[in-house]
GUBA-990348 format. One record per residue (C-alpha): x, y, z; residue in three letters. Coordinates in nm, 3 decimals. Example, Ala and Ser with C-alpha at 12.3 -4.5 7.8 and 13.67 -1.06 7.14 Angstrom:
REM residues 2
[r [1.230, -0.450, 0.780], ALA]
[r [1.367, -0.106, 0.714], SER]
***
This chain:
REM residues 138
[r [-1.962, 0.181, 0.369], MET]
[r [-2.116, 0.481, 0.548], SER]
[r [-2.038, 0.708, 0.275], LYS]
[r [-1.906, 0.627, -0.106], PRO]
[r [-1.561, 0.492, -0.141], CYS]
[r [-1.321, 0.737, -0.288], THR]
[r [-1.146, 0.487, -0.474], PHE]
[r [-1.441, 0.335, -0.608], CYS]
[r [-1.547, 0.616, -0.746], ARG]
[r [-1.217, 0.704, -0.902], ILE]
[r [-1.235, 0.343, -1.063], VAL]
[r [-1.568, 0.439, -1.181], ALA]
[r [-1.482, 0.754, -1.376], GLY]
[r [-1.680, 1.000, -1.125], GLU]
[r [-1.365, 1.124, -0.969], LEU]
[r [-1.077, 1.260, -1.147], PRO]
[r [-0.734, 1.106, -1.098], ALA]
[r [-0.433, 1.115, -1.320], THR]
[r [-0.359, 0.765, -1.408], VAL]
[r [-0.030, 0.573, -1.471], ILE]
[r [-0.179, 0.232, -1.527], HIS]
[r [-0.527, 0.044, -1.589], GLU]
[r [-0.587, -0.300, -1.662], ASP]
[r [-0.916, -0.530, -1.566], ASP]
[r [-0.817, -0.612, -1.221], ASP]
[r [-0.620, -0.281, -1.073], THR]
[r [-0.578, 0.082, -1.139], LEU]
[r [-0.258, 0.284, -1.020], ALA]
[r [-0.278, 0.698, -1.032], PHE]
[r [-0.106, 0.955, -0.871], LEU]
[r [-0.202, 1.030, -0.523], ASP]
[r [-0.361, 1.385, -0.488], HIS]
[r [-0.172, 1.477, -0.145], ARG]
[r [0.166, 1.283, -0.222], PRO]
[r [0.454, 1.284, -0.004], LEU]
[r [0.671, 1.353, -0.278], PHE]
[r [0.586, 1.421, -0.642], HIS]
[r [0.544, 1.061, -0.830], GLY]
[r [0.377, 0.898, -0.525], HIS]
[r [0.135, 0.639, -0.675], THR]
[r [-0.126, 0.429, -0.563], LEU]
[r [-0.232, 0.075, -0.674], VAL]
[r [-0.589, -0.008, -0.588], VAL]
[r [-0.768, -0.335, -0.682], PRO]
[r [-1.067, -0.230, -0.920], LYS]
[r [-1.326, -0.429, -0.671], VAL]
[r [-1.342, -0.248, -0.356], HIS]
[r [-1.203, -0.485, -0.075], MET]
[r [-1.094, -0.313, 0.240], GLY]
[r [-0.757, -0.460, 0.331], ILE]
[r [-0.474, -0.681, 0.211], LEU]
[r [-0.617, -1.011, 0.314], SER]
[r [-0.947, -0.957, 0.132], ASP]
[r [-0.763, -0.972, -0.215], LEU]
[r [-0.831, -1.340, -0.354], PRO]
[r [-0.528, -1.522, -0.355], GLY]
[r [-0.548, -1.542, -0.738], GLU]
[r [-0.512, -1.199, -0.766], LYS]
[r [-0.217, -1.146, -0.547], VAL]
[r [0.046, -1.218, -0.822], PRO]
[r [-0.047, -0.992, -1.063], ALA]
[r [-0.121, -0.715, -0.778], PHE]
[r [0.235, -0.741, -0.691], PHE]
[r [0.406, -0.777, -1.031], THR]
[r [0.228, -0.443, -1.101], LEU]
[r [0.364, -0.315, -0.771], ALA]
[r [0.716, -0.413, -0.826], GLN]
[r [0.704, -0.295, -1.191], ARG]
[r [0.586, 0.036, -1.062], LEU]
[r [0.838, 0.034, -0.786], GLU]
[r [1.107, 0.030, -1.074], ARG]
[r [0.934, 0.265, -1.333], ALA]
[r [0.899, 0.545, -1.016], VAL]
[r [1.239, 0.502, -0.927], GLU]
[r [1.366, 0.491, -1.314], ASP]
[r [1.139, 0.730, -1.440], GLY]
[r [1.190, 0.992, -1.201], LEU]
[r [1.554, 0.971, -1.105], GLY]
[r [1.482, 0.845, -0.750], ALA]
[r [1.760, 0.683, -0.523], ASP]
[r [1.491, 0.431, -0.387], GLY]
[r [1.132, 0.399, -0.306], SER]
[r [0.889, 0.284, 0.011], MET]
[r [0.647, 0.054, -0.072], ILE]
[r [0.363, 0.063, 0.211], LEU]
[r [0.025, -0.081, 0.269], ILE]
[r [-0.194, 0.033, 0.597], ASN]
[r [-0.452, -0.187, 0.700], ASN]
[r [-0.735, -0.030, 0.859], VAL]
[r [-0.480, 0.184, 1.108], ILE]
[r [-0.358, 0.472, 0.908], SER]
[r [-0.578, 0.374, 0.597], GLN]
[r [-0.750, 0.720, 0.498], SER]
[r [-0.934, 0.561, 0.240], VAL]
[r [-1.088, 0.233, 0.353], PRO]
[r [-0.999, 0.054, 0.010], HIS]
[r [-0.728, -0.163, -0.002], LEU]
[r [-0.436, 0.049, -0.165], HIS]
[r [-0.063, 0.003, -0.195], LEU]
[r [0.163, 0.338, -0.206], HIS]
[r [0.487, 0.341, -0.423], VAL]
[r [0.663, 0.667, -0.277], ILE]
[r [0.995, 0.802, -0.442], PRO]
[r [1.287, 0.846, -0.199], ARG]
[r [1.609, 1.044, -0.213], ARG]
[r [1.901, 1.034, 0.019], VAL]
[r [1.830, 1.355, 0.254], LYS]
[r [1.460, 1.397, 0.140], ASP]
[r [1.386, 1.449, 0.488], GLY]
[r [1.135, 1.228, 0.536], LEU]
[r [1.154, 1.056, 0.877], ARG]
[r [0.968, 0.718, 0.853], PHE]
[r [0.950, 0.623, 1.210], TRP]
[r [0.870, 0.289, 1.341], LEU]
[r [0.870, 0.318, 1.747], GLY]
[r [0.845, 0.313, 2.017], PRO]
[r [0.968, -0.016, 2.009], ARG]
[r [0.895, -0.305, 2.239], HIS]
[r [1.160, -0.591, 2.303], PRO]
[r [1.062, -0.937, 2.415], TYR]
[r [1.117, -0.995, 2.798], ASP]
[r [1.052, -1.260, 3.046], ASP]
[r [0.705, -1.138, 3.056], GLU]
[r [0.636, -1.082, 2.716], HIS]
[r [0.834, -1.406, 2.558], ARG]
[r [0.903, -1.412, 2.150], ALA]
[r [0.828, -1.779, 2.179], GLU]
[r [0.425, -1.734, 2.311], ASP]
[r [0.393, -1.481, 2.040], PHE]
[r [0.504, -1.675, 1.779], ALA]
[r [0.294, -1.954, 1.898], GLU]
[r [-0.018, -1.727, 1.882], ARG]
[r [0.096, -1.628, 1.517], ILE]
[r [0.134, -1.990, 1.416], ARG]
[r [-0.164, -2.129, 1.558], ALA]
[r [-0.375, -1.870, 1.376], ALA]
[r [-0.221, -1.945, 1.073], LEU]
[r [-0.349, -2.308, 1.069], ARG]
***
């Protein structure tokens, strides 16, 4: 890292954060630039860049906390639902694994655009892409 990681500095207590939850391995705190009030971030306390860096034995607890926070954000804030999001490298403003729990309300104005879409065709066959992914899984 060329400069100190913002989230590592929050974990170390060097930068302020409004903490929602803390345990031995994770810290959950309010995003300081929220999409909506209550927008919560979950980070592992040990620095790692992306989801695949999270050791397998840590995955269940990390995602169990995400599930609990999803429910707490919705119930605690009276939200209609939520958006759970992890960016890996692209659109990752802080290069430290973090999961967003964002409260959503009907007609809240958020336009989460997943596009443009690129359908499979004769030149780009779905089975060819599937096989490349299967091969990488082996």
